[in-house]
LOVOMAR-528624 format. One record per residue (C-alpha): residue number from 1; residue in three letters; x, y, z. Coordinates in steps of 0.02 Angstrom, whole numbers, plus 50000, padded with zeros to 5 digits. Layout:
// residues N
NODE     i    aa       u       v       w
NODE   NUM   Ala       X       Y       Z
...
// end
This chain:
// residues 402
NODE     i    aa       u       v       w
NODE     1   Unk   52049   49648   50310
NODE     2   Unk   52031   49492   50420
NODE     3   Unk   51886   49417   50324
NODE     4   Unk   51918   49238   50380
NODE     5   Unk   51930   49292   50561
NODE     6   Unk   51766   49387   50544
NODE     7   Unk   51679   49231   50480
NODE     8   Unk   51757   49126   50618
NODE     9   Unk   51701   49251   50750
NODE    10   Unk   51524   49251   50681
NODE    11   Unk   51522   49061   50699
NODE    12   Unk   51593   49078   50875
NODE    13   Unk   51443   49185   50925
NODE    14   Unk   51311   49084   50835
NODE    15   Unk   51227   49016   50991
NODE    16   Unk   51222   49190   51068
NODE    17   Unk   51143   49259   50909
NODE    18   Unk   51011   49122   50909
NODE    19   Unk   50975   49147   51094
NODE    20   Unk   50962   49336   51077
NODE    21   Unk   50842   49316   50930
NODE    22   Unk   50732   49204   51035
NODE    23   Unk   50742   49325   51182
NODE    24   Unk   50677   49464   51070
NODE    25   Unk   50538   49355   51000
NODE    26   Unk   50481   49329   51180
NODE    27   Unk   50458   49518   51194
NODE    28   Unk   50303   49548   51088
NODE    29   Unk   50248   49723   51045
NODE    30   Unk   50187   49823   50897
NODE    31   Unk   50216   50006   50858
NODE    32   Unk   50200   50103   51020
NODE    33   Unk   50228   49948   51126
NODE    34   Unk   50413   49911   51106
NODE    35   Unk   50468   49936   51286
NODE    36   Unk   50503   49751   51323
NODE    37   Unk   50604   49727   51165
NODE    38   Unk   50697   49889   51198
NODE    39   Unk   50747   49832   51374
NODE    40   Unk   50802   49663   51308
NODE    41   Unk   50910   49747   51174
NODE    42   Unk   50990   49869   51295
NODE    43   Unk   51030   49730   51418
NODE    44   Unk   51118   49633   51280
NODE    45   Unk   51214   49786   51221
NODE    46   Unk   51275   49822   51397
NODE    47   Unk   51346   49646   51409
NODE    48   Unk   51440   49669   51246
NODE    49   Unk   51531   49831   51286
NODE    50   Unk   51462   49965   51172
NODE    51   Unk   51551   50133   51193
NODE    52   Unk   51388   50225   51218
NODE    53   Unk   51204   50176   51228
NODE    54   Unk   51068   50309   51218
NODE    55   Unk   50879   50302   51215
NODE    56   Unk   50806   50453   51129
NODE    57   Unk   50640   50535   51181
NODE    58   Unk   50546   50429   51052
NODE    59   Unk   50619   50269   51122
NODE    60   Unk   50742   50229   50982
NODE    61   Unk   50901   50144   51045
NODE    62   Unk   51061   50224   50980
NODE    63   Unk   51218   50126   51022
NODE    64   Unk   51394   50166   50962
NODE    65   Unk   51562   50083   50940
NODE    66   Unk   51719   50167   50876
NODE    67   Unk   51767   50350   50869
NODE    68   Unk   51811   50375   50685
NODE    69   Unk   51752   50520   50577
NODE    70   Unk   51644   50415   50458
NODE    71   Unk   51476   50386   50544
NODE    72   Unk   51393   50228   50476
NODE    73   Unk   51224   50168   50539
NODE    74   Unk   51142   49997   50537
NODE    75   Unk   50958   49993   50577
NODE    76   Unk   50830   49864   50633
NODE    77   Unk   50657   49902   50701
NODE    78   Unk   50597   49832   50867
NODE    79   Unk   50410   49827   50831
NODE    80   Unk   50319   49682   50749
NODE    81   Unk   50147   49652   50678
NODE    82   Unk   50022   49549   50776
NODE    83   Unk   50014   49359   50769
NODE    84   Unk   49841   49353   50689
NODE    85   Unk   49739   49193   50707
NODE    86   Unk   49839   49080   50824
NODE    87   Unk   49758   48927   50745
NODE    88   Unk   49863   48959   50590
NODE    89   Unk   50024   48938   50690
NODE    90   Unk   50107   48770   50720
NODE    91   Unk   50208   48844   50864
NODE    92   Unk   50185   48979   50995
NODE    93   Unk   50225   49140   50898
NODE    94   Unk   50306   49218   51050
NODE    95   Unk   50413   49073   51110
NODE    96   Unk   50546   49062   50975
NODE    97   Unk   50540   48879   50924
NODE    98   Unk   50711   48821   50866
NODE    99   Unk   50768   48671   50766
NODE   100   Unk   50931   48630   50679
NODE   101   Unk   50907   48754   50537
NODE   102   Unk   50782   48889   50587
NODE   103   Unk   50701   48993   50722
NODE   104   Unk   50512   49015   50711
NODE   105   Unk   50410   49155   50790
NODE   106   Unk   50338   49326   50760
NODE   107   Unk   50476   49446   50713
NODE   108   Unk   50611   49318   50673
NODE   109   Unk   50623   49383   50495
NODE   110   Unk   50543   49554   50518
NODE   111   Unk   50657   49594   50601
NODE   112   Unk   50720   49541   50771
NODE   113   Unk   50842   49416   50700
NODE   114   Unk   50921   49560   50605
NODE   115   Unk   50944   49659   50766
NODE   116   Unk   51035   49510   50842
NODE   117   Unk   51149   49500   50690
NODE   118   Unk   51189   49687   50696
NODE   119   Unk   51224   49689   50882
NODE   120   Unk   51343   49541   50870
NODE   121   Unk   51426   49615   50715
NODE   122   Unk   51475   49762   50826
NODE   123   Unk   51545   49638   50953
NODE   124   Unk   51648   49554   50815
NODE   125   Unk   51721   49722   50764
NODE   126   Unk   51769   49755   50945
NODE   127   Unk   51841   49581   50971
NODE   128   Unk   51951   49591   50816
NODE   129   Unk   52004   49769   50858
NODE   130   Unk   51956   49832   50685
NODE   131   Unk   51997   50017   50701
NODE   132   Unk   51972   50095   50532
NODE   133   Unk   51914   50276   50533
NODE   134   Unk   51729   50246   50568
NODE   135   Unk   51599   50255   50706
NODE   136   Unk   51462   50125   50696
NODE   137   Unk   51289   50175   50753
NODE   138   Unk   51175   50028   50790
NODE   139   Unk   50996   50092   50791
NODE   140   Unk   50853   49987   50857
NODE   141   Unk   50709   50095   50799
NODE   142   Unk   50524   50103   50838
NODE   143   Unk   50356   50123   50750
NODE   144   Unk   50414   50060   50580
NODE   145   Unk   50270   49941   50555
NODE   146   Unk   50138   50077   50573
NODE   147   Unk   50236   50226   50505
NODE   148   Unk   50393   50180   50409
NODE   149   Unk   50526   50313   50421
NODE   150   Unk   50451   50407   50569
NODE   151   Unk   50590   50355   50688
NODE   152   Unk   50725   50414   50569
NODE   153   Unk   50629   50574   50531
NODE   154   Unk   50642   50609   50718
NODE   155   Unk   50826   50562   50728
NODE   156   Unk   50873   50670   50578
NODE   157   Unk   50761   50821   50603
NODE   158   Unk   50757   50831   50793
NODE   159   Unk   50928   50760   50840
NODE   160   Unk   51030   50803   50685
NODE   161   Unk   51093   50625   50664
NODE   162   Unk   51157   50613   50486
NODE   163   Unk   51262   50458   50448
NODE   164   Unk   51360   50445   50286
NODE   165   Unk   51246   50298   50246
NODE   166   Unk   51122   50183   50331
NODE   167   Unk   51113   49996   50306
NODE   168   Unk   50936   49933   50331
NODE   169   Unk   50932   49751   50388
NODE   170   Unk   50756   49712   50326
NODE   171   Unk   50736   49537   50249
NODE   172   Unk   50811   49537   50076
NODE   173   Unk   50805   49357   50013
NODE   174   Unk   50995   49349   50007
NODE   175   Unk   51010   49502   49895
NODE   176   Unk   51077   49678   49913
NODE   177   Unk   50927   49795   49896
NODE   178   Unk   50957   49969   49828
NODE   179   Unk   50784   50043   49798
NODE   180   Unk   50600   50038   49841
NODE   181   Unk   50436   50118   49791
NODE   182   Unk   50358   50253   49897
NODE   183   Unk   50183   50240   49965
NODE   184   Unk   50032   50339   50022
NODE   185   Unk   49880   50300   50129
NODE   186   Unk   49735   50395   50052
NODE   187   Unk   49556   50417   50110
NODE   188   Unk   49408   50452   49995
NODE   189   Unk   49239   50493   50072
NODE   190   Unk   49071   50520   49990
NODE   191   Unk   48924   50598   50081
NODE   192   Unk   48739   50573   50056
NODE   193   Unk   48573   50600   50143
NODE   194   Unk   48488   50465   50243
NODE   195   Unk   48308   50411   50221
NODE   196   Unk   48203   50265   50279
NODE   197   Unk   48245   50104   50189
NODE   198   Unk   48064   50088   50131
NODE   199   Unk   48078   50251   50034
NODE   200   Unk   48259   50254   49973
NODE   201   Unk   48218   50374   49832
NODE   202   Unk   48196   50508   49965
NODE   203   Unk   48379   50494   50013
NODE   204   Unk   48548   50511   49927
NODE   205   Unk   48648   50350   49947
NODE   206   Unk   48833   50381   49983
NODE   207   Unk   48878   50200   49940
NODE   208   Unk   48806   50217   49765
NODE   209   Unk   48911   50373   49741
NODE   210   Unk   49065   50273   49789
NODE   211   Unk   49030   50134   49664
NODE   212   Unk   49077   50241   49514
NODE   213   Unk   49236   50299   49602
NODE   214   Unk   49288   50119   49631
NODE   215   Unk   49275   50077   49447
NODE   216   Unk   49376   50230   49397
NODE   217   Unk   49511   50190   49526
NODE   218   Unk   49525   50015   49453
NODE   219   Unk   49552   50090   49281
NODE   220   Unk   49676   50219   49347
NODE   221   Unk   49783   50080   49418
NODE   222   Unk   49810   50012   49243
NODE   223   Unk   49879   50176   49177
NODE   224   Unk   50008   50233   49305
NODE   225   Unk   50189   50279   49271
NODE   226   Unk   50318   50143   49240
NODE   227   Unk   50502   50153   49294
NODE   228   Unk   50635   50038   49222
NODE   229   Unk   50700   49990   49395
NODE   230   Unk   50551   50003   49513
NODE   231   Unk   50416   49953   49390
NODE   232   Unk   50240   50024   49381
NODE   233   Unk   50155   50130   49512
NODE   234   Unk   49999   50047   49579
NODE   235   Unk   49849   50068   49692
NODE   236   Unk   49724   49957   49776
NODE   237   Unk   49571   49990   49881
NODE   238   Unk   49611   49911   50049
NODE   239   Unk   49463   49957   50159
NODE   240   Unk   49283   50014   50141
NODE   241   Unk   49158   50070   50273
NODE   242   Unk   48995   50165   50280
NODE   243   Unk   48879   50248   50403
NODE   244   Unk   48691   50244   50416
NODE   245   Unk   48565   50276   50555
NODE   246   Unk   48522   50090   50546
NODE   247   Unk   48525   49939   50431
NODE   248   Unk   48353   49997   50376
NODE   249   Unk   48410   50165   50309
NODE   250   Unk   48502   50245   50163
NODE   251   Unk   48688   50266   50192
NODE   252   Unk   48742   50445   50228
NODE   253   Unk   48930   50420   50210
NODE   254   Unk   49052   50297   50133
NODE   255   Unk   49242   50295   50153
NODE   256   Unk   49374   50194   50064
NODE   257   Unk   49560   50179   50101
NODE   258   Unk   49683   50171   49957
NODE   259   Unk   49856   50095   49966
NODE   260   Unk   49950   50193   49833
NODE   261   Unk   50127   50138   49784
NODE   262   Unk   50234   50272   49702
NODE   263   Unk   50363   50225   49572
NODE   264   Unk   50513   50333   49530
NODE   265   Unk   50455   50498   49455
NODE   266   Unk   50284   50501   49539
NODE   267   Unk   50254   50639   49665
NODE   268   Unk   50134   50622   49812
NODE   269   Unk   50043   50783   49769
NODE   270   Unk   50016   50724   49590
NODE   271   Unk   49952   50554   49647
NODE   272   Unk   49825   50642   49758
NODE   273   Unk   49771   50757   49618
NODE   274   Unk   49748   50611   49498
NODE   275   Unk   49614   50544   49613
NODE   276   Unk   49534   50714   49640
NODE   277   Unk   49524   50735   49451
NODE   278   Unk   49425   50575   49422
NODE   279   Unk   49253   50618   49349
NODE   280   Unk   49160   50512   49477
NODE   281   Unk   49254   50597   49620
NODE   282   Unk   49207   50767   49553
NODE   283   Unk   49027   50717   49521
NODE   284   Unk   49008   50650   49698
NODE   285   Unk   49100   50800   49772
NODE   286   Unk   49203   50671   49867
NODE   287   Unk   49330   50718   49998
NODE   288   Unk   49507   50655   49960
NODE   289   Unk   49643   50666   50092
NODE   290   Unk   49799   50583   50161
NODE   291   Unk   49790   50491   50325
NODE   292   Unk   49895   50553   50471
NODE   293   Unk   49992   50447   50595
NODE   294   Unk   49990   50526   50768
NODE   295   Unk   50000   50381   50892
NODE   296   Unk   50116   50410   51042
NODE   297   Unk   50274   50307   51055
NODE   298   Unk   50301   50188   51201
NODE   299   Unk   50389   50330   51293
NODE   300   Unk   50232   50438   51277
NODE   301   Unk   50308   50555   51146
NODE   302   Unk   50182   50619   51021
NODE   303   Unk   50268   50643   50854
NODE   304   Unk   50178   50609   50692
NODE   305   Unk   50168   50643   50507
NODE   306   Unk   50062   50623   50352
NODE   307   Unk   50058   50445   50285
NODE   308   Unk   50150   50494   50127
NODE   309   Unk   50320   50416   50093
NODE   310   Unk   50435   50448   49945
NODE   311   Unk   50524   50317   49840
NODE   312   Unk   50713   50305   49842
NODE   313   Unk   50850   50221   49743
NODE   314   Unk   51038   50203   49751
NODE   315   Unk   51145   50188   49597
NODE   316   Unk   51227   50018   49577
NODE   317   Unk   51394   50106   49551
NODE   318   Unk   51381   50209   49712
NODE   319   Unk   51520   50183   49840
NODE   320   Unk   51395   50120   49968
NODE   321   Unk   51320   49989   49852
NODE   322   Unk   51491   49934   49794
NODE   323   Unk   51564   49923   49970
NODE   324   Unk   51426   49803   50023
NODE   325   Unk   51451   49701   49865
NODE   326   Unk   51640   49698   49892
NODE   327   Unk   51622   49645   50074
NODE   328   Unk   51504   49506   50020
NODE   329   Unk   51623   49441   49886
NODE   330   Unk   51776   49446   49998
NODE   331   Unk   51685   49351   50135
NODE   332   Unk   51591   49222   50033
NODE   333   Unk   51689   49207   49870
NODE   334   Unk   51546   49248   49751
NODE   335   Unk   51461   49398   49676
NODE   336   Unk   51313   49470   49769
NODE   337   Unk   51146   49487   49681
NODE   338   Unk   51088   49668   49679
NODE   339   Unk   50901   49698   49672
NODE   340   Unk   50761   49806   49746
NODE   341   Unk   50637   49788   49888
NODE   342   Unk   50453   49769   49840
NODE   343   Unk   50397   49835   50010
NODE   344   Unk   50425   49995   50109
NODE   345   Unk   50561   50029   50238
NODE   346   Unk   50634   50168   50344
NODE   347   Unk   50726   50219   50187
NODE   348   Unk   50576   50325   50138
NODE   349   Unk   50633   50453   50266
NODE   350   Unk   50820   50424   50268
NODE   351   Unk   50847   50436   50080
NODE   352   Unk   50677   50475   50007
NODE   353   Unk   50655   50632   50113
NODE   354   Unk   50829   50674   50177
NODE   355   Unk   50944   50610   50039
NODE   356   Unk   51056   50507   50154
NODE   357   Unk   51116   50353   50058
NODE   358   Unk   51028   50190   50103
NODE   359   Unk   51069   50010   50060
NODE   360   Unk   50985   49851   50117
NODE   361   Unk   51034   49675   50162
NODE   362   Unk   50950   49571   50295
NODE   363   Unk   50920   49394   50355
NODE   364   Unk   50761   49306   50304
NODE   365   Unk   50642   49293   50159
NODE   366   Unk   50500   49413   50123
NODE   367   Unk   50375   49270   50105
NODE   368   Unk   50389   49236   50292
NODE   369   Unk   50364   49417   50350
NODE   370   Unk   50194   49450   50430
NODE   371   Unk   50145   49268   50397
NODE   372   Unk   50098   49126   50516
NODE   373   Unk   50250   49020   50561
NODE   374   Unk   50367   49163   50521
NODE   375   Unk   50544   49096   50518
NODE   376   Unk   50725   49143   50489
NODE   377   Unk   50863   49025   50438
NODE   378   Unk   51003   49015   50564
NODE   379   Unk   51131   49021   50424
NODE   380   Unk   51061   49190   50370
NODE   381   Unk   51089   49263   50544
NODE   382   Unk   51271   49210   50547
NODE   383   Unk   51304   49266   50369
NODE   384   Unk   51232   49437   50407
NODE   385   Unk   51331   49457   50568
NODE   386   Unk   51491   49428   50469
NODE   387   Unk   51438   49542   50326
NODE   388   Unk   51388   49684   50442
NODE   389   Unk   51554   49670   50535
NODE   390   Unk   51652   49687   50372
NODE   391   Unk   51555   49827   50286
NODE   392   Unk   51616   49981   50384
NODE   393   Unk   51800   49946   50355
NODE   394   Unk   51774   49899   50172
NODE   395   Unk   51680   50062   50145
NODE   396   Unk   51810   50171   50231
NODE   397   Unk   51954   50086   50140
NODE   398   Unk   51866   50108   49973
NODE   399   Unk   51852   50295   50006
NODE   400   Unk   52033   50303   50061
NODE   401   Unk   52091   50215   49904
NODE   402   Unk   52010   50342   49788
// end
């Protein structure tokens, strides 16, 4: 394997990678609004000579190099979260400020810089004529921020795309990530009867009914299952709202949203039932349900799912994990750190639901994702471009050597 040449080629393209990252930052758009970023990505891919570039009905970009039998995918999502309060930013979040060491802007870490690294990794493979028996699929996916895994659910279930493994280029703090918790978005609603605020005893206050549920949820969080790798399952109440005919009336409904994180061994149906079994929920005859995501994609396609996402984990000894670790060591002369992601990714569908192996390594640090002054280190982008270029051949050669 030409590891030194791969590193040299990544350095050769460094200014292109930085420029492409900034170009993508200048294409803002959340889930359902990725059209500008998609066009920018396709234009770059066309310049770099991909064998085939497709846009599926959902708007995911699927670009290929190579014609080998081992299909390997590398994924980055095009959508970003909003910028929030602009007063908290030192720079324009959609300009892509650059200094000697970093690029700052919304999406630099999560995860437009990663897309730039993947795209140029494919160019490096082509330049060096690395022709091991693989086909590389570069996927620039949509809707991850609002519904992680939905894009890959569509690719797998509707288009029968099943790679041997998928590398997710989410920010990984310089570590190989091999697992994550699942998650659920749960709604609990209590109902009451309104009455004039001067005679509240004539009504049935839905907010008061919710108060007992909140206390029991807090206690439930302390007693959830623990896994040796992923840690304890957890929940938090993330939103609360109520309805009333006026501010001078008894509330007739109250709804909370629960962010439930599932550790290994917890099932979504059991997590839902745990809440339904709470005494305060039963006493209030509260309605417990899972939210649905049904927003159209930027192409207009309506394709949704329940907001329930399973955990996943790869064994450290798996060929996929070891091939990434081996590529890292051969390139950089040191052992890679293998860890887990604390947040959710498209892996919930790819591996959690469809059992296709997933591994993660991406430029950037989690602390910058979704934050003001989001940044990515330039060195991370170049390191990742080299690593991504090496992984397919290392994986195929490991299989061949068995």
